[in-house]
C-alpha positions as CSV (number, residue, x, y, z in Angstrom):
1,X,0.0,0.0,0.0
2,X,3.0,2.3,-0.2
3,X,2.3,3.2,-3.8
4,X,-0.7,5.5,-3.2
5,X,-2.0,7.8,-5.9
6,X,-3.7,11.2,-5.2
7,X,-7.5,11.3,-5.1
8,X,-7.5,13.3,-8.3
9,X,-5.3,10.8,-10.1
10,X,-7.6,8.0,-8.9
11,X,-10.6,9.8,-10.2
12,X,-9.0,10.4,-13.6
13,X,-7.7,6.8,-13.8
14,X,-11.3,5.6,-13.3
15,X,-12.5,8.0,-16.0
16,X,-13.4,5.2,-18.3
17,X,-15.8,3.6,-15.8
18,X,-17.2,7.0,-14.8
19,X,-17.9,8.0,-18.4
20,X,-20.0,4.8,-18.8
21,X,-22.3,6.0,-16.0
22,X,-22.7,9.7,-16.9
23,X,-23.8,10.6,-20.5
24,X,-22.0,13.6,-22.0
25,X,-23.9,16.9,-21.9
26,X,-25.7,17.5,-25.2
27,X,-23.7,19.8,-27.5
28,X,-26.8,21.8,-28.1
29,X,-29.1,22.1,-25.0
30,X,-32.0,22.7,-27.4
31,X,-31.7,19.3,-28.9
32,X,-31.6,17.1,-25.7
33,X,-34.0,17.3,-22.8
34,X,-33.9,13.6,-22.1
35,X,-30.5,12.9,-20.7
36,X,-30.4,9.5,-19.0
37,X,-30.0,9.2,-15.3
38,X,-26.6,8.1,-14.1
39,X,-26.5,4.4,-13.3
40,X,-25.9,3.5,-9.6
41,X,-22.9,1.6,-8.5
42,X,-23.3,-2.2,-9.1
43,X,-23.9,-3.9,-5.8
44,X,-24.4,-7.4,-6.9
45,X,-23.0,-9.5,-9.7
46,X,-26.5,-10.6,-10.5
47,X,-27.1,-7.1,-11.8
48,X,-24.7,-7.8,-14.7
49,X,-27.1,-9.3,-17.1
50,X,-24.6,-11.1,-19.3
51,X,-22.8,-12.9,-16.5
52,X,-24.2,-16.3,-15.3
53,X,-23.1,-18.7,-12.5
54,X,-21.6,-21.0,-15.1
55,X,-19.2,-18.3,-16.4
56,X,-15.6,-18.6,-15.2
57,X,-15.5,-15.0,-14.1
58,X,-18.6,-15.2,-11.9
59,X,-16.9,-16.0,-8.6
60,X,-14.2,-13.4,-9.1
61,X,-16.8,-10.7,-10.0
62,X,-19.0,-11.7,-7.1
63,X,-16.0,-11.3,-4.7
64,X,-14.9,-7.9,-6.1
65,X,-18.4,-6.5,-6.3
66,X,-20.0,-7.8,-3.2
67,X,-17.0,-7.6,-0.9
68,X,-15.3,-4.4,-2.1
69,X,-17.8,-2.7,-4.4
70,X,-15.1,-1.7,-7.0
71,X,-16.4,-3.0,-10.3
72,X,-19.1,-1.3,-12.4
73,X,-20.9,-2.4,-15.5
74,X,-22.0,-0.5,-18.6
75,X,-25.2,1.6,-18.7
76,X,-27.1,-1.4,-20.1
77,X,-26.1,-3.5,-17.1
78,X,-23.7,-5.7,-19.0
79,X,-20.1,-6.5,-18.2
80,X,-18.9,-7.5,-21.7
81,X,-16.3,-9.9,-20.4
82,X,-15.5,-11.2,-23.9
83,X,-14.1,-7.8,-25.0
84,X,-10.3,-7.4,-25.3
85,X,-8.9,-5.4,-22.4
86,X,-5.8,-3.2,-22.7
87,X,-3.2,-3.0,-20.0
88,X,-4.1,0.6,-19.4
89,X,-7.8,-0.2,-19.0
90,X,-6.8,-3.0,-16.6
91,X,-4.6,-0.6,-14.7
92,X,-7.5,1.9,-14.4
93,X,-9.7,-0.8,-13.0
94,X,-7.0,-2.0,-10.7
95,X,-6.6,1.5,-9.3
96,X,-10.3,1.7,-8.6
97,X,-10.1,-1.5,-6.5
98,X,-6.9,-0.3,-4.9
99,X,-8.6,2.9,-3.9
100,X,-11.5,1.1,-2.4
101,X,-9.4,-1.3,-0.4
102,X,-7.1,1.5,0.8
103,X,-10.2,3.1,2.4
104,X,-10.9,-0.2,4.1
105,X,-7.3,-0.5,5.3
106,X,-7.3,3.0,6.6
107,X,-10.4,2.1,8.6
108,X,-8.7,-0.7,10.4
109,X,-8.4,-3.4,7.7
110,X,-11.8,-4.6,8.4
111,X,-13.1,-7.1,6.0
112,X,-10.0,-7.2,3.8
113,X,-8.6,-10.6,3.1
114,X,-4.9,-11.0,3.5
115,X,-4.8,-13.1,0.4
116,X,-6.5,-10.3,-1.6
117,X,-3.9,-7.9,-0.2
118,X,-1.1,-10.1,-1.4
119,X,-2.7,-10.4,-4.8
120,X,-3.2,-6.7,-5.0
121,X,0.5,-6.1,-4.2
122,X,1.6,-8.4,-7.0
123,X,-0.8,-6.7,-9.4
124,X,0.5,-3.3,-8.5
125,X,4.1,-4.5,-9.1
126,X,3.1,-6.0,-12.4
127,X,1.4,-2.8,-13.6
128,X,3.7,-0.3,-12.0
129,X,4.7,1.1,-15.4
130,X,1.1,1.6,-16.6
131,X,0.1,3.2,-13.3
132,X,3.0,5.6,-13.4
133,X,2.3,6.5,-17.0
134,X,-1.4,7.2,-16.2
135,X,-0.2,9.2,-13.2
136,X,2.0,11.4,-15.4
137,X,-0.9,11.9,-17.8
138,X,-3.0,13.1,-14.9
139,X,-0.3,15.6,-14.0
140,X,-0.3,16.9,-17.5
141,X,-4.1,17.2,-17.5
142,X,-4.1,19.0,-14.2
143,X,-1.6,21.5,-15.7
144,X,-3.7,22.1,-18.8
145,X,-6.9,22.4,-16.8
146,X,-5.3,25.0,-14.5
147,X,-4.2,27.0,-17.6
148,X,-7.6,26.9,-19.2
149,X,-9.3,28.0,-15.9
150,X,-6.9,30.9,-15.7
151,X,-7.3,32.0,-19.4
152,X,-10.8,30.9,-20.4
153,X,-13.3,33.5,-21.7
154,X,-16.2,32.3,-19.5
155,X,-17.4,29.1,-17.8
156,X,-20.9,29.6,-19.1
157,X,-20.4,31.3,-22.5
158,X,-19.1,30.1,-25.8
159,X,-18.0,32.5,-28.5
160,X,-18.5,31.6,-32.2
161,X,-17.5,33.7,-35.1
162,X,-18.1,33.8,-38.9
163,X,-16.4,36.1,-41.4
164,X,-17.3,36.1,-45.1
165,X,-15.9,37.7,-48.2
166,X,-18.2,37.8,-51.2
167,X,-17.0,38.5,-54.8
168,X,-20.0,39.1,-57.0
169,X,-21.5,40.8,-60.1
170,X,-24.9,41.0,-61.6
171,X,-25.5,41.4,-65.3
172,X,-28.3,41.0,-67.8
173,X,-29.6,41.9,-71.2
174,X,-29.8,45.3,-72.8
175,X,-33.5,45.9,-72.0
176,X,-32.8,45.5,-68.3
177,X,-31.0,48.8,-68.5
178,X,-29.1,48.7,-65.2
179,X,-25.4,49.2,-64.5
180,X,-23.7,46.9,-62.1
181,X,-20.1,46.6,-61.3
182,X,-18.2,43.7,-59.7
183,X,-17.9,44.1,-56.0
184,X,-16.0,42.6,-53.0
185,X,-18.1,42.8,-49.9
186,X,-17.7,41.4,-46.3
187,X,-19.8,40.4,-43.3
188,X,-18.7,39.6,-39.7
189,X,-20.7,37.8,-37.0
190,X,-19.8,37.2,-33.4
191,X,-22.2,35.2,-31.4
192,X,-22.2,34.5,-27.7
193,X,-24.1,31.5,-26.5
194,X,-24.6,31.5,-22.7
195,X,-26.2,28.6,-20.7
196,X,-27.2,29.2,-17.1
197,X,-28.7,25.7,-16.4
198,X,-27.1,23.5,-19.0
199,X,-30.3,23.2,-21.0
200,X,-31.1,26.8,-21.8
201,X,-29.2,29.2,-24.2
202,X,-29.0,33.0,-24.4
203,X,-27.9,34.1,-27.8
204,X,-26.3,37.5,-28.1
205,X,-25.0,38.3,-31.6
206,X,-23.1,41.2,-33.1
207,X,-23.1,41.7,-36.8
208,X,-21.3,44.1,-39.1
209,X,-20.9,44.3,-42.9
210,X,-21.2,46.3,-46.1
211,X,-23.4,44.1,-48.4
212,X,-26.4,46.3,-48.0
213,X,-29.3,44.9,-50.1
214,X,-27.0,43.1,-52.5
215,X,-27.9,44.2,-56.1
216,X,-31.5,45.2,-55.3
217,X,-30.7,48.9,-56.0
218,X,-29.6,48.0,-59.5
219,X,-32.2,45.3,-60.3
220,X,-35.1,47.1,-58.7
221,X,-36.3,43.8,-57.1
222,X,-35.6,41.8,-54.0
223,X,-35.3,38.6,-56.0
224,X,-31.8,37.1,-55.8
225,X,-30.7,38.9,-52.7
226,X,-27.9,37.2,-50.8
227,X,-28.8,35.3,-47.7
228,X,-26.2,37.1,-45.6
229,X,-26.8,40.7,-46.7
230,X,-28.5,43.5,-44.8
231,X,-25.7,45.3,-43.0
232,X,-24.4,48.6,-44.3
233,X,-21.2,50.7,-43.9
234,X,-19.6,48.1,-41.6
235,X,-21.6,49.4,-38.6
236,X,-21.6,46.8,-35.8
237,X,-25.0,46.2,-34.4
238,X,-26.7,43.9,-31.9
239,X,-29.0,42.2,-34.3
240,X,-30.0,39.1,-32.3
241,X,-30.9,38.7,-28.7
242,X,-32.8,35.4,-28.0
243,X,-33.3,33.2,-25.0
244,X,-34.3,29.5,-25.5
245,X,-35.3,27.4,-22.5
246,X,-37.2,24.1,-21.8
247,X,-40.6,24.4,-20.2
248,X,-41.2,20.7,-20.0
249,X,-39.4,17.6,-21.2
250,X,-40.9,18.0,-24.7
251,X,-41.8,21.7,-24.8
252,X,-39.3,24.5,-25.6
253,X,-39.8,28.2,-25.5
254,X,-38.1,30.9,-27.5
255,X,-38.1,34.5,-26.3
256,X,-36.9,36.9,-29.0
257,X,-36.1,40.5,-27.9
258,X,-34.3,41.5,-31.2
259,X,-34.5,40.1,-34.7
260,X,-37.4,37.7,-34.1
261,X,-38.3,35.3,-36.8
262,X,-40.5,32.2,-37.2
263,X,-37.6,30.2,-38.5
264,X,-35.7,30.5,-35.3
265,X,-38.1,28.2,-33.5
266,X,-39.9,26.2,-36.2
267,X,-38.6,23.5,-38.5
268,X,-38.0,24.9,-42.0
269,X,-37.2,21.6,-43.8
270,X,-34.0,22.7,-45.4
271,X,-31.0,21.7,-43.3
272,X,-27.6,22.7,-44.7
273,X,-29.1,25.3,-46.9
274,X,-31.0,27.0,-44.1
275,X,-28.3,29.0,-42.3
276,X,-30.3,31.6,-40.5
277,X,-28.9,34.4,-42.7
278,X,-25.4,33.0,-42.3
279,X,-22.8,32.6,-45.0
280,X,-22.6,28.8,-44.9
281,X,-25.9,27.8,-46.5
282,X,-27.8,28.8,-49.7
283,X,-26.6,31.8,-51.7
284,X,-29.9,33.6,-51.6
285,X,-32.5,34.4,-49.0
286,X,-35.1,32.6,-51.1
287,X,-32.9,29.5,-51.2
288,X,-32.9,29.2,-47.4
289,X,-36.5,28.5,-46.7
290,X,-40.2,29.2,-47.6
291,X,-40.5,33.0,-47.6
292,X,-43.6,32.7,-45.4
293,X,-41.3,32.1,-42.5
294,X,-40.0,35.7,-43.1
295,X,-43.4,37.3,-42.4
296,X,-42.9,39.6,-39.4
297,X,-39.1,39.1,-39.5
298,X,-37.2,41.5,-37.3
299,X,-39.7,42.0,-34.6
300,X,-40.1,40.9,-31.0
301,X,-42.1,38.0,-29.7
302,X,-42.3,34.4,-28.4
303,X,-42.2,31.0,-30.0
304,X,-43.1,27.5,-28.7
305,X,-42.1,24.1,-30.1
306,X,-43.8,20.9,-28.7
307,X,-42.9,17.3,-29.5
308,X,-45.9,15.0,-29.7
309,X,-44.8,11.4,-29.4
310,X,-42.4,10.1,-32.0
311,X,-44.0,11.3,-35.2
312,X,-45.6,14.7,-34.6
313,X,-44.5,18.2,-33.6
314,X,-46.3,21.5,-33.3
315,X,-44.9,25.0,-33.3
316,X,-46.6,28.3,-32.6
317,X,-45.4,31.9,-32.3
318,X,-46.2,35.6,-32.3
319,X,-44.0,38.4,-33.6
320,X,-44.6,42.2,-33.6
321,X,-42.3,44.3,-35.8
322,X,-41.7,47.5,-34.0
323,X,-42.8,45.7,-30.9
324,X,-40.2,47.7,-28.9
325,X,-41.8,51.1,-29.9
326,X,-44.3,52.4,-27.4
327,X,-46.0,54.8,-29.8
328,X,-49.5,54.5,-31.2
329,X,-49.8,52.1,-34.1
330,X,-46.8,50.1,-32.7
331,X,-45.9,48.0,-29.7
332,X,-46.7,44.4,-29.3
333,X,-50.5,44.6,-30.0
334,X,-51.2,47.9,-31.8
335,X,-49.1,47.6,-34.9
336,X,-47.6,45.1,-37.3
337,X,-47.9,41.4,-36.1
338,X,-47.5,37.9,-37.5
339,X,-48.8,34.8,-35.8
340,X,-47.9,31.3,-36.9
341,X,-49.0,27.7,-36.2
342,X,-47.3,24.7,-37.8
343,X,-47.8,20.9,-37.6
344,X,-45.0,18.5,-38.6
345,X,-45.5,14.9,-39.5
346,X,-42.3,12.7,-39.4
347,X,-43.1,9.1,-40.1
348,X,-39.4,8.1,-40.5
349,X,-35.9,9.5,-40.2
350,X,-35.8,10.2,-43.9
351,X,-39.1,11.9,-44.6
352,X,-41.1,14.7,-43.0
353,X,-44.0,17.0,-44.0
354,X,-45.2,20.2,-42.5
355,X,-48.3,22.4,-42.8
356,X,-48.2,26.0,-41.6
357,X,-50.6,28.9,-41.2
358,X,-49.7,32.6,-40.8
359,X,-52.0,35.4,-39.8
360,X,-50.7,38.9,-40.3
361,X,-51.7,42.6,-40.1
362,X,-49.9,45.7,-41.2
363,X,-51.6,49.0,-40.2
364,X,-50.0,51.1,-42.9
365,X,-47.9,49.8,-45.8
366,X,-46.6,53.3,-46.4
367,X,-44.9,53.3,-43.0
368,X,-41.8,51.4,-41.8
369,X,-44.0,48.5,-40.7
370,X,-44.8,47.7,-44.4
371,X,-45.9,44.2,-45.4
372,X,-43.1,42.3,-47.1
373,X,-41.5,38.8,-47.4
374,X,-38.2,39.7,-45.7
375,X,-36.1,40.7,-48.6
376,X,-37.4,38.2,-51.2
377,X,-39.9,38.4,-54.0
378,X,-41.0,40.9,-56.7
379,X,-42.1,44.5,-56.0
380,X,-45.8,43.6,-56.7
381,X,-45.4,40.4,-54.6
382,X,-44.4,42.6,-51.7
383,X,-47.3,45.0,-52.4
384,X,-44.8,47.8,-52.9
385,X,-46.5,51.1,-52.6
386,X,-45.0,52.6,-55.8
387,X,-45.8,49.5,-57.8
388,X,-49.4,49.7,-56.7
389,X,-49.5,53.3,-57.7
390,X,-48.1,52.4,-61.1
391,X,-51.1,50.2,-61.6
392,X,-53.3,53.3,-61.3
393,X,-54.3,52.9,-57.6
394,X,-54.8,56.2,-55.8
395,X,-51.9,56.7,-53.4
396,X,-54.1,58.1,-50.6
397,X,-56.5,55.1,-50.8
398,X,-53.9,52.5,-49.9
399,X,-54.5,51.5,-46.2
400,X,-53.8,48.6,-43.9
401,X,-53.1,45.1,-45.1
402,X,-54.5,41.9,-43.5
403,X,-53.1,38.5,-44.6
404,X,-53.8,34.8,-44.3
405,X,-51.0,32.6,-45.5
406,X,-50.8,28.9,-46.0
407,X,-47.6,26.9,-46.4
408,X,-46.7,23.3,-47.1
409,X,-43.1,22.0,-47.1
410,X,-41.4,18.7,-47.0
411,X,-38.0,16.9,-47.0
412,X,-37.2,13.5,-48.4
413,X,-33.6,12.1,-47.9
414,X,-33.3,9.4,-50.5
415,X,-29.7,8.6,-49.3
416,X,-27.1,10.2,-47.0
417,X,-25.8,12.0,-50.1
418,X,-29.0,13.1,-51.8
419,X,-32.0,15.0,-50.4
420,X,-35.0,16.6,-52.0
421,X,-36.8,19.5,-50.3
422,X,-39.8,21.4,-51.6
423,X,-42.2,24.1,-50.4
424,X,-45.2,26.1,-51.6
425,X,-46.9,29.2,-50.1
426,X,-50.1,31.1,-50.8
427,X,-51.0,34.5,-49.3
428,X,-54.5,36.0,-49.4
429,X,-54.0,39.7,-48.7
430,X,-56.8,42.2,-48.2
431,X,-55.6,45.8,-48.9
432,X,-57.9,48.4,-47.2
433,X,-59.2,50.8,-49.9
434,X,-58.0,48.6,-52.8
435,X,-59.2,45.0,-52.6
436,X,-57.8,41.5,-52.3
437,X,-54.5,40.2,-53.6
438,X,-53.2,36.6,-54.3
439,X,-49.5,36.0,-53.8
440,X,-47.7,32.7,-54.5
441,X,-44.2,31.3,-54.1
442,X,-42.9,27.7,-54.5
443,X,-39.6,25.9,-55.0
444,X,-37.9,22.5,-55.1
445,X,-34.3,22.1,-53.8
446,X,-31.9,19.3,-54.5
447,X,-29.1,18.9,-51.9
448,X,-26.0,16.8,-52.3
449,X,-24.1,16.5,-49.0
450,X,-20.5,15.4,-49.1
451,X,-20.3,15.8,-52.9
452,X,-16.7,15.1,-53.8
453,X,-15.4,15.7,-50.2
454,X,-16.7,15.2,-46.7
455,X,-18.3,18.5,-45.5
456,X,-19.1,19.8,-49.0
457,X,-22.6,20.6,-50.1
458,X,-23.9,20.9,-53.7
459,X,-27.3,22.5,-54.3
460,X,-29.8,23.2,-57.1
461,X,-32.8,25.3,-56.3
462,X,-35.6,26.1,-58.8
463,X,-38.8,28.0,-58.0
464,X,-40.7,31.3,-58.0
465,X,-40.2,33.9,-55.4
466,X,-43.3,35.7,-53.9
467,X,-45.2,37.2,-56.8
468,X,-48.6,38.7,-57.4
469,X,-51.0,36.6,-59.4
470,X,-54.3,38.3,-58.8
471,X,-55.6,41.7,-57.6
472,X,-59.2,42.8,-57.3
473,X,-60.2,46.5,-57.3
474,X,-57.3,47.5,-59.6
475,X,-56.4,47.1,-63.3
476,X,-54.0,44.1,-63.0
477,X,-53.6,41.1,-65.3
478,X,-51.7,38.0,-64.4
479,X,-48.0,38.7,-65.1
480,X,-45.1,36.4,-66.0
481,X,-43.9,33.8,-63.6
482,X,-40.5,35.0,-62.1
483,X,-38.5,31.8,-62.0
484,X,-35.5,31.7,-59.7
485,X,-32.7,29.2,-60.6
486,X,-29.8,28.8,-58.2
487,X,-26.8,26.5,-58.4
488,X,-24.0,26.5,-55.7
489,X,-21.3,24.2,-54.4
490,X,-19.8,24.7,-50.9
491,X,-16.3,23.2,-50.8
492,X,-14.4,23.0,-47.5
493,X,-10.8,24.0,-47.8
494,X,-10.4,23.1,-44.1
495,X,-12.8,22.5,-41.3
496,X,-13.0,26.2,-40.8
497,X,-12.7,27.7,-44.3
498,X,-15.0,27.0,-47.2
499,X,-15.4,28.4,-50.8
500,X,-18.9,28.6,-52.3
501,X,-19.1,29.5,-56.0
502,X,-22.5,29.8,-57.5
503,X,-24.9,31.4,-60.0
504,X,-28.4,32.8,-59.6
505,X,-30.6,33.3,-62.6
506,X,-33.8,35.4,-62.6
507,X,-35.8,34.6,-65.7
508,X,-38.5,37.3,-65.4
509,X,-37.4,40.0,-63.0
510,X,-40.4,41.7,-61.3
511,X,-42.6,39.2,-63.1
512,X,-42.3,41.2,-66.4
513,X,-40.3,39.6,-69.3
514,X,-41.3,42.3,-71.8
515,X,-39.6,45.0,-69.8
516,X,-36.7,43.0,-68.3
517,X,-34.4,40.4,-69.7
518,X,-33.0,37.7,-67.4
519,X,-30.6,38.7,-64.7
520,X,-27.5,36.7,-63.8
521,X,-25.8,37.0,-60.5
522,X,-22.5,35.3,-60.2
523,X,-20.6,35.0,-56.9
524,X,-17.7,33.4,-55.1
525,X,-18.2,33.4,-51.3
526,X,-15.4,32.6,-48.9
527,X,-16.4,31.8,-45.3
528,X,-14.2,31.6,-42.2
529,X,-15.8,30.0,-39.1
530,X,-14.2,30.0,-35.7
């Protein structure tokens, strides 16, 4: 017993056994509210379900377990005695027994057999090298832990960053009549994720960049805008402040104080391409998700997500753009709002289908709370004031807008390297003083994960961004379908650096082929993640 190891060393040497009892904390607290309880110390060999009295190891296990309590099984209550054991694993188990017997010896040697002590001494001598090596590793770990504790940013907060450089140019035919130069733009995001209980997350994000509205100023449409645009003049802003927390085992709540969006709490059926406005997914805003999820984007509100058994899930939320403004016609309940309910059916791990409903209201589309699809769609599809006036509608007659929107979206993973996603959305809008409007959008997306290299993602997206198809009370005839075609390929240079070349084609900008030739937007995006 002269070769004693510190209590910390003993704990680390027994790490393999301890790890079997305590499951690792979920990387994302939002994804795991069902962590298994730690398995209690095995107190009888009969609790090890794959050991029977006929096994040669039964008596040895019974002696160790029942007399000294120093052997533990796996979480499924098996011992797995037929698995090969390394000398280091044996040394770790030996140390656990040695530690237990030392406690008994310190207490007066009660119940410790002299023969067992002799055997233990021989084993310590046999595995002296392994025990010493493990002890040295413990010393190294202690030093590294001390350094991390002294230099860590926070014990409760993780910092994640993303920097993107985007080289792009838009060009089209002669009738488009716009001048666009090649540009090199940038965007920076720093996000702090803080957990107070281990299952909740407070997101605080700072964003700065100079993409503006992409090429919307030249093309006169929100079609084809980049997913990660929006910031101007490299001003750094606090653009996201959200708190996610579990209410029950299967119910999660999402409080959004800044930059609220339905896509933050609801399933959008487009993993990999849906990047929440980041620079690692689809090239365009339209390519990220059904634009209906963008209704009310940027406001304040609350979202809920409830798991119903194995195959169903429901989500519901309420957002108020300008919900932080106390003036008349603003606030949480006297201004713009968007409420959503969604049902998801997932019969298997490779297929799921969702149905969503959105109810919205905009008091005055001439004000800052104007109805829109969050930077996607044609001018008429967004009920742009000037576009309505161009149809002959009296400017002063345009009033509040009330909407009912219906969406369906699905995902089918045919294989680990090929996935099909699709969505469709219809909005029935009533414009006070004008009439009713019909707005449609739809798309199909083909995703190719690990195409050519692990971590890569190829994508083809074909659809039509939100566009007006019918309007009563005004001289409007059904216009051209504004197809959106997007091809991209994200190639990882390293785990933290990726290149994404791609092309966006708009076949009928602003749903008018006669006035606008197709627009082509080529880009090369470089993304750094850390």
